[in-house]
mmCIF file as Biopython writes it, N, C-alpha, C and O atoms, coordinates in Angstrom:
data_model
#
loop_
_atom_site.group_PDB
_atom_site.id
_atom_site.type_symbol
_atom_site.label_atom_id
_atom_site.label_alt_id
_atom_site.label_comp_id
_atom_site.label_asym_id
_atom_site.label_entity_id
_atom_site.label_seq_id
_atom_site.pdbx_PDB_ins_code
_atom_site.Cartn_x
_atom_site.Cartn_y
_atom_site.Cartn_z
_atom_site.occupancy
_atom_site.B_iso_or_equiv
_atom_site.auth_seq_id
_atom_site.auth_asym_id
_atom_site.pdbx_PDB_model_num
ATOM 1   N N  . MET A ? 1  ? 78.977  181.724 85.263 1.0 0.0 1  A 1 
ATOM 2   C CA . MET A ? 1  ? 80.062  182.567 85.750 1.0 0.0 1  A 1 
ATOM 3   C C  . MET A ? 1  ? 80.519  183.465 84.607 1.0 0.0 1  A 1 
ATOM 4   O O  . MET A ? 1  ? 80.748  182.989 83.496 1.0 0.0 1  A 1 
ATOM 5   N N  . SER A ? 2  ? 80.651  184.746 84.871 1.0 0.0 2  A 1 
ATOM 6   C CA . SER A ? 2  ? 81.116  185.668 83.839 1.0 0.0 2  A 1 
ATOM 7   C C  . SER A ? 2  ? 82.601  185.948 84.041 1.0 0.0 2  A 1 
ATOM 8   O O  . SER A ? 2  ? 83.102  185.983 85.164 1.0 0.0 2  A 1 
ATOM 9   N N  . TYR A ? 3  ? 83.280  186.145 82.929 1.0 0.0 3  A 1 
ATOM 10  C CA . TYR A ? 3  ? 84.715  186.420 82.966 1.0 0.0 3  A 1 
ATOM 11  C C  . TYR A ? 3  ? 84.937  187.892 82.706 1.0 0.0 3  A 1 
ATOM 12  O O  . TYR A ? 3  ? 84.403  188.439 81.740 1.0 0.0 3  A 1 
ATOM 13  N N  . ASN A ? 4  ? 85.704  188.532 83.539 1.0 0.0 4  A 1 
ATOM 14  C CA . ASN A ? 4  ? 86.021  189.939 83.371 1.0 0.0 4  A 1 
ATOM 15  C C  . ASN A ? 4  ? 87.348  190.054 82.636 1.0 0.0 4  A 1 
ATOM 16  O O  . ASN A ? 4  ? 88.399  189.719 83.182 1.0 0.0 4  A 1 
ATOM 17  N N  . PHE A ? 5  ? 87.296  190.526 81.403 1.0 0.0 5  A 1 
ATOM 18  C CA . PHE A ? 5  ? 88.489  190.682 80.571 1.0 0.0 5  A 1 
ATOM 19  C C  . PHE A ? 5  ? 89.576  191.482 81.284 1.0 0.0 5  A 1 
ATOM 20  O O  . PHE A ? 5  ? 90.759  191.156 81.181 1.0 0.0 5  A 1 
ATOM 21  N N  . ASP A ? 6  ? 89.177  192.523 82.005 1.0 0.0 6  A 1 
ATOM 22  C CA . ASP A ? 6  ? 90.138  193.408 82.655 1.0 0.0 6  A 1 
ATOM 23  C C  . ASP A ? 6  ? 90.965  192.702 83.722 1.0 0.0 6  A 1 
ATOM 24  O O  . ASP A ? 6  ? 92.066  193.154 84.036 1.0 0.0 6  A 1 
ATOM 25  N N  . GLN A ? 7  ? 90.469  191.620 84.281 1.0 0.0 7  A 1 
ATOM 26  C CA . GLN A ? 7  ? 91.207  190.914 85.326 1.0 0.0 7  A 1 
ATOM 27  C C  . GLN A ? 7  ? 92.532  190.354 84.810 1.0 0.0 7  A 1 
ATOM 28  O O  . GLN A ? 7  ? 93.432  190.070 85.600 1.0 0.0 7  A 1 
ATOM 29  N N  . ARG A ? 8  ? 92.658  190.194 83.492 1.0 0.0 8  A 1 
ATOM 30  C CA . ARG A ? 8  ? 93.930  189.719 82.932 1.0 0.0 8  A 1 
ATOM 31  C C  . ARG A ? 8  ? 95.053  190.726 83.143 1.0 0.0 8  A 1 
ATOM 32  O O  . ARG A ? 8  ? 96.227  190.366 83.063 1.0 0.0 8  A 1 
ATOM 33  N N  . LEU A ? 9  ? 94.711  191.978 83.411 1.0 0.0 9  A 1 
ATOM 34  C CA . LEU A ? 9  ? 95.719  193.017 83.600 1.0 0.0 9  A 1 
ATOM 35  C C  . LEU A ? 9  ? 96.295  193.035 85.014 1.0 0.0 9  A 1 
ATOM 36  O O  . LEU A ? 9  ? 97.336  193.649 85.250 1.0 0.0 9  A 1 
ATOM 37  N N  . LEU A ? 10 ? 95.626  192.366 85.958 1.0 0.0 10 A 1 
ATOM 38  C CA . LEU A ? 10 ? 96.122  192.342 87.337 1.0 0.0 10 A 1 
ATOM 39  C C  . LEU A ? 10 ? 97.540  191.795 87.388 1.0 0.0 10 A 1 
ATOM 40  O O  . LEU A ? 10 ? 97.863  190.810 86.724 1.0 0.0 10 A 1 
ATOM 41  N N  . HIS A ? 11 ? 98.376  192.440 88.177 1.0 0.0 11 A 1 
ATOM 42  C CA . HIS A ? 11 ? 99.755  192.027 88.424 1.0 0.0 11 A 1 
ATOM 43  C C  . HIS A ? 11 ? 100.641 192.139 87.184 1.0 0.0 11 A 1 
ATOM 44  O O  . HIS A ? 11 ? 101.718 191.544 87.142 1.0 0.0 11 A 1 
ATOM 45  N N  . GLN A ? 12 ? 100.202 192.895 86.175 1.0 0.0 12 A 1 
ATOM 46  C CA . GLN A ? 12 ? 101.025 193.142 84.994 1.0 0.0 12 A 1 
ATOM 47  C C  . GLN A ? 12 ? 101.855 194.397 85.229 1.0 0.0 12 A 1 
ATOM 48  O O  . GLN A ? 12 ? 101.459 195.288 85.979 1.0 0.0 12 A 1 
ATOM 49  N N  . THR A ? 13 ? 103.004 194.452 84.582 1.0 0.0 13 A 1 
ATOM 50  C CA . THR A ? 13 ? 103.894 195.601 84.671 1.0 0.0 13 A 1 
ATOM 51  C C  . THR A ? 13 ? 103.940 196.286 83.310 1.0 0.0 13 A 1 
ATOM 52  O O  . THR A ? 13 ? 104.048 195.623 82.279 1.0 0.0 13 A 1 
ATOM 53  N N  . PHE A ? 14 ? 103.858 197.613 83.309 1.0 0.0 14 A 1 
ATOM 54  C CA . PHE A ? 14 ? 103.894 198.396 82.078 1.0 0.0 14 A 1 
ATOM 55  C C  . PHE A ? 14 ? 104.905 199.519 82.217 1.0 0.0 14 A 1 
ATOM 56  O O  . PHE A ? 14 ? 105.083 200.075 83.301 1.0 0.0 14 A 1 
ATOM 57  N N  . VAL A ? 15 ? 105.567 199.850 81.115 1.0 0.0 15 A 1 
ATOM 58  C CA . VAL A ? 15 ? 106.423 201.026 81.045 1.0 0.0 15 A 1 
ATOM 59  C C  . VAL A ? 15 ? 105.617 202.090 80.313 1.0 0.0 15 A 1 
ATOM 60  O O  . VAL A ? 15 ? 105.159 201.864 79.193 1.0 0.0 15 A 1 
ATOM 61  N N  . LEU A ? 16 ? 105.442 203.236 80.936 1.0 0.0 16 A 1 
ATOM 62  C CA . LEU A ? 16 ? 104.670 204.311 80.323 1.0 0.0 16 A 1 
ATOM 63  C C  . LEU A ? 16 ? 105.510 204.984 79.246 1.0 0.0 16 A 1 
ATOM 64  O O  . LEU A ? 16 ? 106.615 205.456 79.512 1.0 0.0 16 A 1 
ATOM 65  N N  . ASP A ? 17 ? 104.976 205.024 78.024 1.0 0.0 17 A 1 
ATOM 66  C CA . ASP A ? 17 ? 105.679 205.705 76.936 1.0 0.0 17 A 1 
ATOM 67  C C  . ASP A ? 17 ? 104.677 206.496 76.102 1.0 0.0 17 A 1 
ATOM 68  O O  . ASP A ? 17 ? 103.480 206.487 76.390 1.0 0.0 17 A 1 
ATOM 69  N N  . HIS A ? 18 ? 105.161 207.175 75.075 1.0 0.0 18 A 1 
ATOM 70  C CA . HIS A ? 18 ? 104.301 208.035 74.259 1.0 0.0 18 A 1 
ATOM 71  C C  . HIS A ? 18 ? 103.243 207.249 73.496 1.0 0.0 18 A 1 
ATOM 72  O O  . HIS A ? 18 ? 102.233 207.824 73.089 1.0 0.0 18 A 1 
ATOM 73  N N  . ASP A ? 19 ? 103.446 205.954 73.290 1.0 0.0 19 A 1 
ATOM 74  C CA . ASP A ? 19 ? 102.483 205.140 72.550 1.0 0.0 19 A 1 
ATOM 75  C C  . ASP A ? 19 ? 101.310 204.675 73.408 1.0 0.0 19 A 1 
ATOM 76  O O  . ASP A ? 19 ? 100.226 204.423 72.882 1.0 0.0 19 A 1 
ATOM 77  N N  . ASN A ? 20 ? 101.513 204.557 74.724 1.0 0.0 20 A 1 
ATOM 78  C CA . ASN A ? 20 ? 100.443 203.986 75.550 1.0 0.0 20 A 1 
ATOM 79  C C  . ASN A ? 20 ? 99.985  204.876 76.704 1.0 0.0 20 A 1 
ATOM 80  O O  . ASN A ? 20 ? 99.055  204.501 77.418 1.0 0.0 20 A 1 
ATOM 81  N N  . TYR A ? 21 ? 100.605 206.046 76.914 1.0 0.0 21 A 1 
ATOM 82  C CA . TYR A ? 21 ? 100.264 206.870 78.080 1.0 0.0 21 A 1 
ATOM 83  C C  . TYR A ? 21 ? 99.987  208.304 77.659 1.0 0.0 21 A 1 
ATOM 84  O O  . TYR A ? 21 ? 100.731 208.885 76.868 1.0 0.0 21 A 1 
ATOM 85  N N  . ASP A ? 22 ? 98.912  208.870 78.195 1.0 0.0 22 A 1 
ATOM 86  C CA . ASP A ? 22 ? 98.597  210.275 77.950 1.0 0.0 22 A 1 
ATOM 87  C C  . ASP A ? 22 ? 97.833  210.826 79.148 1.0 0.0 22 A 1 
ATOM 88  O O  . ASP A ? 22 ? 96.662  210.500 79.341 1.0 0.0 22 A 1 
ATOM 89  N N  . VAL A ? 23 ? 98.477  211.646 79.941 1.0 0.0 23 A 1 
ATOM 90  C CA . VAL A ? 23 ? 97.896  212.370 81.067 1.0 0.0 23 A 1 
ATOM 91  C C  . VAL A ? 23 ? 96.854  211.567 81.852 1.0 0.0 23 A 1 
ATOM 92  O O  . VAL A ? 23 ? 95.655  211.835 81.772 1.0 0.0 23 A 1 
ATOM 93  N N  . GLY A ? 24 ? 97.328  210.597 82.599 1.0 0.0 24 A 1 
ATOM 94  C CA . GLY A ? 24 ? 96.457  209.833 83.481 1.0 0.0 24 A 1 
ATOM 95  C C  . GLY A ? 24 ? 95.705  208.694 82.836 1.0 0.0 24 A 1 
ATOM 96  O O  . GLY A ? 24 ? 94.902  208.035 83.497 1.0 0.0 24 A 1 
ATOM 97  N N  . MET A ? 25 ? 95.944  208.444 81.559 1.0 0.0 25 A 1 
ATOM 98  C CA . MET A ? 25 ? 95.256  207.369 80.846 1.0 0.0 25 A 1 
ATOM 99  C C  . MET A ? 25 ? 96.289  206.400 80.267 1.0 0.0 25 A 1 
ATOM 100 O O  . MET A ? 25 ? 97.299  206.822 79.704 1.0 0.0 25 A 1 
ATOM 101 N N  . LEU A ? 26 ? 96.029  205.117 80.410 1.0 0.0 26 A 1 
ATOM 102 C CA . LEU A ? 26 ? 96.900  204.080 79.851 1.0 0.0 26 A 1 
ATOM 103 C C  . LEU A ? 26 ? 96.103  203.292 78.823 1.0 0.0 26 A 1 
ATOM 104 O O  . LEU A ? 26 ? 94.989  202.847 79.098 1.0 0.0 26 A 1 
ATOM 105 N N  . ARG A ? 27 ? 96.680  203.123 77.638 1.0 0.0 27 A 1 
ATOM 106 C CA . ARG A ? 27 ? 96.011  202.353 76.586 1.0 0.0 27 A 1 
ATOM 107 C C  . ARG A ? 27 ? 96.588  200.948 76.563 1.0 0.0 27 A 1 
ATOM 108 O O  . ARG A ? 27 ? 97.796  200.764 76.414 1.0 0.0 27 A 1 
ATOM 109 N N  . VAL A ? 28 ? 95.715  199.958 76.712 1.0 0.0 28 A 1 
ATOM 110 C CA . VAL A ? 28 ? 96.106  198.550 76.673 1.0 0.0 28 A 1 
ATOM 111 C C  . VAL A ? 28 ? 95.151  197.845 75.719 1.0 0.0 28 A 1 
ATOM 112 O O  . VAL A ? 28 ? 93.937  197.871 75.917 1.0 0.0 28 A 1 
ATOM 113 N N  . ASN A ? 29 ? 95.694  197.223 74.694 1.0 0.0 29 A 1 
ATOM 114 C CA . ASN A ? 29 ? 94.877  196.515 73.695 1.0 0.0 29 A 1 
ATOM 115 C C  . ASN A ? 29 ? 93.770  197.399 73.127 1.0 0.0 29 A 1 
ATOM 116 O O  . ASN A ? 29 ? 92.657  196.929 72.892 1.0 0.0 29 A 1 
ATOM 117 N N  . GLY A ? 30 ? 94.074  198.676 72.907 1.0 0.0 30 A 1 
ATOM 118 C CA . GLY A ? 30 ? 93.109  199.600 72.316 1.0 0.0 30 A 1 
ATOM 119 C C  . GLY A ? 30 ? 92.080  200.160 73.274 1.0 0.0 30 A 1 
ATOM 120 O O  . GLY A ? 30 ? 91.222  200.940 72.862 1.0 0.0 30 A 1 
ATOM 121 N N  . ILE A ? 31 ? 92.142  199.786 74.538 1.0 0.0 31 A 1 
ATOM 122 C CA . ILE A ? 31 ? 91.191  200.267 75.544 1.0 0.0 31 A 1 
ATOM 123 C C  . ILE A ? 31 ? 91.922  201.226 76.481 1.0 0.0 31 A 1 
ATOM 124 O O  . ILE A ? 31 ? 93.012  200.922 76.965 1.0 0.0 31 A 1 
ATOM 125 N N  . TYR A ? 32 ? 91.313  202.389 76.733 1.0 0.0 32 A 1 
ATOM 126 C CA . TYR A ? 32 ? 91.912  203.370 77.631 1.0 0.0 32 A 1 
ATOM 127 C C  . TYR A ? 32 ? 91.400  203.172 79.053 1.0 0.0 32 A 1 
ATOM 128 O O  . TYR A ? 32 ? 90.200  203.023 79.283 1.0 0.0 32 A 1 
ATOM 129 N N  . TYR A ? 33 ? 92.325  203.172 79.992 1.0 0.0 33 A 1 
ATOM 130 C CA . TYR A ? 33 ? 92.004  203.047 81.412 1.0 0.0 33 A 1 
ATOM 131 C C  . TYR A ? 33 ? 92.546  204.269 82.142 1.0 0.0 33 A 1 
ATOM 132 O O  . TYR A ? 33 ? 93.614  204.776 81.799 1.0 0.0 33 A 1 
ATOM 133 N N  . GLN A ? 34 ? 91.815  204.743 83.147 1.0 0.0 34 A 1 
ATOM 134 C CA . GLN A ? 34 ? 92.320  205.800 84.006 1.0 0.0 34 A 1 
ATOM 135 C C  . GLN A ? 34 ? 93.305  205.183 84.981 1.0 0.0 34 A 1 
ATOM 136 O O  . GLN A ? 34 ? 93.086  204.082 85.486 1.0 0.0 34 A 1 
ATOM 137 N N  . LEU A ? 35 ? 94.389  205.897 85.243 1.0 0.0 35 A 1 
ATOM 138 C CA . LEU A ? 35 ? 95.368  205.428 86.219 1.0 0.0 35 A 1 
ATOM 139 C C  . LEU A ? 35 ? 95.135  206.136 87.542 1.0 0.0 35 A 1 
ATOM 140 O O  . LEU A ? 35 ? 94.879  207.339 87.580 1.0 0.0 35 A 1 
ATOM 141 N N  . GLN A ? 36 ? 95.228  205.385 88.613 1.0 0.0 36 A 1 
ATOM 142 C CA . GLN A ? 36 ? 95.163  205.958 89.956 1.0 0.0 36 A 1 
ATOM 143 C C  . GLN A ? 36 ? 96.397  205.482 90.698 1.0 0.0 36 A 1 
ATOM 144 O O  . GLN A ? 36 ? 96.659  204.283 90.790 1.0 0.0 36 A 1 
ATOM 145 N N  . SER A ? 37 ? 97.156  206.444 91.229 1.0 0.0 37 A 1 
ATOM 146 C CA . SER A ? 37 ? 98.399  206.127 91.923 1.0 0.0 37 A 1 
ATOM 147 C C  . SER A ? 37 ? 98.569  207.076 93.098 1.0 0.0 37 A 1 
ATOM 148 O O  . SER A ? 37 ? 98.085  208.208 93.073 1.0 0.0 37 A 1 
ATOM 149 N N  . ASP A ? 38 ? 99.267  206.600 94.138 1.0 0.0 38 A 1 
ATOM 150 C CA . ASP A ? 38 ? 99.539  207.447 95.303 1.0 0.0 38 A 1 
ATOM 151 C C  . ASP A ? 38 ? 100.558 208.533 94.991 1.0 0.0 38 A 1 
ATOM 152 O O  . ASP A ? 38 ? 100.584 209.575 95.646 1.0 0.0 38 A 1 
ATOM 153 N N  . VAL A ? 39 ? 101.397 208.289 93.990 1.0 0.0 39 A 1 
ATOM 154 C CA . VAL A ? 39 ? 102.431 209.247 93.600 1.0 0.0 39 A 1 
ATOM 155 C C  . VAL A ? 39 ? 102.249 209.583 92.121 1.0 0.0 39 A 1 
ATOM 156 O O  . VAL A ? 39 ? 101.720 208.770 91.363 1.0 0.0 39 A 1 
ATOM 157 N N  . PRO A ? 40 ? 102.681 210.771 91.705 1.0 0.0 40 A 1 
ATOM 158 C CA . PRO A ? 40 ? 102.554 211.134 90.290 1.0 0.0 40 A 1 
ATOM 159 C C  . PRO A ? 40 ? 103.367 210.193 89.393 1.0 0.0 40 A 1 
ATOM 160 O O  . PRO A ? 40 ? 104.461 209.766 89.763 1.0 0.0 40 A 1 
ATOM 161 N N  . VAL A ? 41 ? 102.831 209.876 88.222 1.0 0.0 41 A 1 
ATOM 162 C CA . VAL A ? 41 ? 103.539 209.054 87.241 1.0 0.0 41 A 1 
ATOM 163 C C  . VAL A ? 41 ? 103.696 209.854 85.958 1.0 0.0 41 A 1 
ATOM 164 O O  . VAL A ? 41 ? 102.910 210.759 85.676 1.0 0.0 41 A 1 
ATOM 165 N N  . SER A ? 42 ? 104.722 209.510 85.182 1.0 0.0 42 A 1 
ATOM 166 C CA . SER A ? 42 ? 104.975 210.212 83.927 1.0 0.0 42 A 1 
ATOM 167 C C  . SER A ? 42 ? 105.654 209.271 82.938 1.0 0.0 42 A 1 
ATOM 168 O O  . SER A ? 42 ? 105.957 208.123 83.262 1.0 0.0 42 A 1 
ATOM 169 N N  . ILE A ? 43 ? 105.885 209.772 81.738 1.0 0.0 43 A 1 
ATOM 170 C CA . ILE A ? 43 ? 106.528 208.995 80.679 1.0 0.0 43 A 1 
ATOM 171 C C  . ILE A ? 43 ? 107.846 208.417 81.194 1.0 0.0 43 A 1 
ATOM 172 O O  . ILE A ? 43 ? 108.637 209.125 81.817 1.0 0.0 43 A 1 
ATOM 173 N N  . GLY A ? 44 ? 108.076 207.141 80.935 1.0 0.0 44 A 1 
ATOM 174 C CA . GLY A ? 44 ? 109.303 206.470 81.348 1.0 0.0 44 A 1 
ATOM 175 C C  . GLY A ? 44 ? 109.174 205.692 82.640 1.0 0.0 44 A 1 
ATOM 176 O O  . GLY A ? 44 ? 110.036 204.872 82.957 1.0 0.0 44 A 1 
ATOM 177 N N  . ASP A ? 45 ? 108.107 205.935 83.396 1.0 0.0 45 A 1 
ATOM 178 C CA . ASP A ? 45 ? 107.911 205.223 84.661 1.0 0.0 45 A 1 
ATOM 179 C C  . ASP A ? 45 ? 107.440 203.793 84.421 1.0 0.0 45 A 1 
ATOM 180 O O  . ASP A ? 45 ? 106.764 203.499 83.435 1.0 0.0 45 A 1 
ATOM 181 N N  . VAL A ? 46 ? 107.811 202.917 85.339 1.0 0.0 46 A 1 
ATOM 182 C CA . VAL A ? 46 ? 107.328 201.541 85.342 1.0 0.0 46 A 1 
ATOM 183 C C  . VAL A ? 46 ? 106.214 201.468 86.375 1.0 0.0 46 A 1 
ATOM 184 O O  . VAL A ? 46 ? 106.389 201.897 87.516 1.0 0.0 46 A 1 
ATOM 185 N N  . VAL A ? 47 ? 105.061 200.920 85.972 1.0 0.0 47 A 1 
ATOM 186 C CA . VAL A ? 47 ? 103.942 200.795 86.900 1.0 0.0 47 A 1 
ATOM 187 C C  . VAL A ? 47 ? 103.471 199.348 86.947 1.0 0.0 47 A 1 
ATOM 188 O O  . VAL A ? 47 ? 103.555 198.615 85.961 1.0 0.0 47 A 1 
ATOM 189 N N  . TYR A ? 48 ? 102.976 198.958 88.114 1.0 0.0 48 A 1 
ATOM 190 C CA . TYR A ? 48 ? 102.479 197.608 88.383 1.0 0.0 48 A 1 
ATOM 191 C C  . TYR A ? 48 ? 100.992 197.717 88.708 1.0 0.0 48 A 1 
ATOM 192 O O  . TYR A ? 48 ? 100.609 198.515 89.564 1.0 0.0 48 A 1 
ATOM 193 N N  . VAL A ? 49 ? 100.158 196.940 88.049 1.0 0.0 49 A 1 
ATOM 194 C CA . VAL A ? 49 ? 98.711  196.985 88.280 1.0 0.0 49 A 1 
ATOM 195 C C  . VAL A ? 49 ? 98.386  196.171 89.531 1.0 0.0 49 A 1 
ATOM 196 O O  . VAL A ? 49 ? 98.442  194.941 89.517 1.0 0.0 49 A 1 
ATOM 197 N N  . ALA A ? 50 ? 98.045  196.876 90.611 1.0 0.0 50 A 1 
ATOM 198 C CA . ALA A ? 50 ? 97.747  196.229 91.886 1.0 0.0 50 A 1 
ATOM 199 C C  . ALA A ? 50 ? 96.271  195.863 92.015 1.0 0.0 50 A 1 
ATOM 200 O O  . ALA A ? 50 ? 95.924  194.899 92.697 1.0 0.0 50 A 1 
ATOM 201 N N  . ASP A ? 51 ? 95.396  196.640 91.353 1.0 0.0 51 A 1 
ATOM 202 C CA . ASP A ? 51 ? 93.956  196.377 91.452 1.0 0.0 51 A 1 
ATOM 203 C C  . ASP A ? 51 ? 93.252  197.055 90.286 1.0 0.0 51 A 1 
ATOM 204 O O  . ASP A ? 51 ? 93.814  197.933 89.631 1.0 0.0 51 A 1 
ATOM 205 N N  . ILE A ? 52 ? 92.021  196.638 90.039 1.0 0.0 52 A 1 
ATOM 206 C CA . ILE A ? 52 ? 91.197  197.237 88.992 1.0 0.0 52 A 1 
ATOM 207 C C  . ILE A ? 52 ? 89.829  197.526 89.595 1.0 0.0 52 A 1 
ATOM 208 O O  . ILE A ? 52 ? 89.192  196.645 90.170 1.0 0.0 52 A 1 
ATOM 209 N N  . VAL A ? 53 ? 89.385  198.780 89.454 1.0 0.0 53 A 1 
ATOM 210 C CA . VAL A ? 53 ? 88.069  199.186 89.940 1.0 0.0 53 A 1 
ATOM 211 C C  . VAL A ? 53 ? 87.365  199.896 88.782 1.0 0.0 53 A 1 
ATOM 212 O O  . VAL A ? 53 ? 87.717  201.023 88.434 1.0 0.0 53 A 1 
ATOM 213 N N  . GLY A ? 54 ? 86.386  199.242 88.197 1.0 0.0 54 A 1 
ATOM 214 C CA . GLY A ? 54 ? 85.700  199.819 87.038 1.0 0.0 54 A 1 
ATOM 215 C C  . GLY A ? 54 ? 86.669  199.978 85.887 1.0 0.0 54 A 1 
ATOM 216 O O  . GLY A ? 54 ? 87.278  199.006 85.439 1.0 0.0 54 A 1 
ATOM 217 N N  . ASN A ? 55 ? 86.814  201.226 85.397 1.0 0.0 55 A 1 
ATOM 218 C CA . ASN A ? 55 ? 87.775  201.477 84.327 1.0 0.0 55 A 1 
ATOM 219 C C  . ASN A ? 55 ? 89.057  202.125 84.855 1.0 0.0 55 A 1 
ATOM 220 O O  . ASN A ? 55 ? 89.811  202.726 84.090 1.0 0.0 55 A 1 
ATOM 221 N N  . GLN A ? 56 ? 89.301  202.003 86.154 1.0 0.0 56 A 1 
ATOM 222 C CA . GLN A ? 56 ? 90.513  202.552 86.760 1.0 0.0 56 A 1 
ATOM 223 C C  . GLN A ? 56 ? 91.485  201.439 87.110 1.0 0.0 56 A 1 
ATOM 224 O O  . GLN A ? 56 ? 91.119  200.435 87.721 1.0 0.0 56 A 1 
ATOM 225 N N  . LEU A ? 57 ? 92.736  201.642 86.706 1.0 0.0 57 A 1 
ATOM 226 C CA . LEU A ? 57 ? 93.805  200.739 87.118 1.0 0.0 57 A 1 
ATOM 227 C C  . LEU A ? 57 ? 94.487  201.370 88.320 1.0 0.0 57 A 1 
ATOM 228 O O  . LEU A ? 57 ? 94.997  202.487 88.226 1.0 0.0 57 A 1 
ATOM 229 N N  . ILE A ? 58 ? 94.502  200.676 89.438 1.0 0.0 58 A 1 
ATOM 230 C CA . ILE A ? 58 ? 95.199  201.141 90.632 1.0 0.0 58 A 1 
ATOM 231 C C  . ILE A ? 58 ? 96.629  200.634 90.490 1.0 0.0 58 A 1 
ATOM 232 O O  . ILE A ? 58 ? 96.874  199.428 90.519 1.0 0.0 58 A 1 
ATOM 233 N N  . VAL A ? 59 ? 97.575  201.564 90.338 1.0 0.0 59 A 1 
ATOM 234 C CA . VAL A ? 59 ? 98.951  201.169 90.044 1.0 0.0 59 A 1 
ATOM 235 C C  . VAL A ? 59 ? 99.903  201.604 91.149 1.0 0.0 59 A 1 
ATOM 236 O O  . VAL A ? 59 ? 99.647  202.550 91.893 1.0 0.0 59 A 1 
ATOM 237 N N  . GLN A ? 60 ? 101.008 200.878 91.224 1.0 0.0 60 A 1 
ATOM 238 C CA . GLN A ? 60 ? 102.122 201.230 92.097 1.0 0.0 60 A 1 
ATOM 239 C C  . GLN A ? 60 ? 103.294 201.561 91.195 1.0 0.0 60 A 1 
ATOM 240 O O  . GLN A ? 60 ? 103.524 200.894 90.187 1.0 0.0 60 A 1 
ATOM 241 N N  . LYS A ? 61 ? 104.022 202.584 91.560 1.0 0.0 61 A 1 
ATOM 242 C CA . LYS A ? 61 ? 105.158 203.021 90.760 1.0 0.0 61 A 1 
ATOM 243 C C  . LYS A ? 61 ? 106.417 202.297 91.214 1.0 0.0 61 A 1 
ATOM 244 O O  . LYS A ? 61 ? 106.655 202.137 92.412 1.0 0.0 61 A 1 
ATOM 245 N N  . GLY A ? 62 ? 107.213 201.865 90.261 1.0 0.0 62 A 1 
ATOM 246 C CA . GLY A ? 62 ? 108.491 201.230 90.542 1.0 0.0 62 A 1 
ATOM 247 C C  . GLY A ? 62 ? 109.548 201.840 89.648 1.0 0.0 62 A 1 
ATOM 248 O O  . GLY A ? 62 ? 109.324 202.887 89.041 1.0 0.0 62 A 1 
ATOM 249 N N  . ASP A ? 63 ? 110.699 201.193 89.560 1.0 0.0 63 A 1 
ATOM 250 C CA . ASP A ? 63 ? 111.694 201.635 88.591 1.0 0.0 63 A 1 
ATOM 251 C C  . ASP A ? 63 ? 112.148 200.425 87.791 1.0 0.0 63 A 1 
ATOM 252 O O  . ASP A ? 63 ? 111.888 199.287 88.182 1.0 0.0 63 A 1 
ATOM 253 N N  . SER A ? 64 ? 112.815 200.657 86.691 1.0 0.0 64 A 1 
ATOM 254 C CA . SER A ? 64 ? 113.111 199.582 85.743 1.0 0.0 64 A 1 
ATOM 255 C C  . SER A ? 64 ? 113.934 198.457 86.344 1.0 0.0 64 A 1 
ATOM 256 O O  . SER A ? 64 ? 113.901 197.341 85.824 1.0 0.0 64 A 1 
ATOM 257 N N  . GLY A ? 65 ? 114.666 198.705 87.410 1.0 0.0 65 A 1 
ATOM 258 C CA . GLY A ? 65 ? 115.470 197.658 88.022 1.0 0.0 65 A 1 
ATOM 259 C C  . GLY A ? 65 ? 114.830 197.054 89.257 1.0 0.0 65 A 1 
ATOM 260 O O  . GLY A ? 65 ? 115.445 196.238 89.943 1.0 0.0 65 A 1 
ATOM 261 N N  . ASP A ? 66 ? 113.601 197.450 89.543 1.0 0.0 66 A 1 
ATOM 262 C CA . ASP A ? 66 ? 112.935 197.024 90.768 1.0 0.0 66 A 1 
ATOM 263 C C  . ASP A ? 66 ? 112.112 195.772 90.530 1.0 0.0 66 A 1 
ATOM 264 O O  . ASP A ? 66 ? 111.152 195.797 89.760 1.0 0.0 66 A 1 
ATOM 265 N N  . ASP A ? 67 ? 112.478 194.675 91.186 1.0 0.0 67 A 1 
ATOM 266 C CA . ASP A ? 67 ? 111.729 193.427 91.083 1.0 0.0 67 A 1 
ATOM 267 C C  . ASP A ? 67 ? 110.901 193.174 92.336 1.0 0.0 67 A 1 
ATOM 268 O O  . ASP A ? 67 ? 110.361 192.080 92.505 1.0 0.0 67 A 1 
ATOM 269 N N  . SER A ? 68 ? 110.790 194.161 93.216 1.0 0.0 68 A 1 
ATOM 270 C CA . SER A ? 68 ? 110.156 193.951 94.511 1.0 0.0 68 A 1 
ATOM 271 C C  . SER A ? 68 ? 108.675 194.299 94.533 1.0 0.0 68 A 1 
ATOM 272 O O  . SER A ? 68 ? 108.112 194.489 95.611 1.0 0.0 68 A 1 
ATOM 273 N N  . PHE A ? 69 ? 108.030 194.388 93.379 1.0 0.0 69 A 1 
ATOM 274 C CA . PHE A ? 69 ? 106.597 194.688 93.360 1.0 0.0 69 A 1 
ATOM 275 C C  . PHE A ? 69 ? 105.929 193.629 94.125 1.0 0.0 69 A 1 
ATOM 276 O O  . PHE A ? 69 ? 104.706 193.645 94.264 1.0 0.0 69 A 1 
#
């Protein structure tokens, strides 16, 4: 059985900031992932990783006070 390192990111929440986000790309542990979201995301947004497909993180946008992911 092989272990997919990226699966550890499932259901994680991230705040997009200047250190980890740049125009559709999120850096996690030194690895850049493309973000795919139904709505536009930008610096300061909170995103929840709903799924991973290849090098794309499928994210849902929330807000800092939202626990309903």
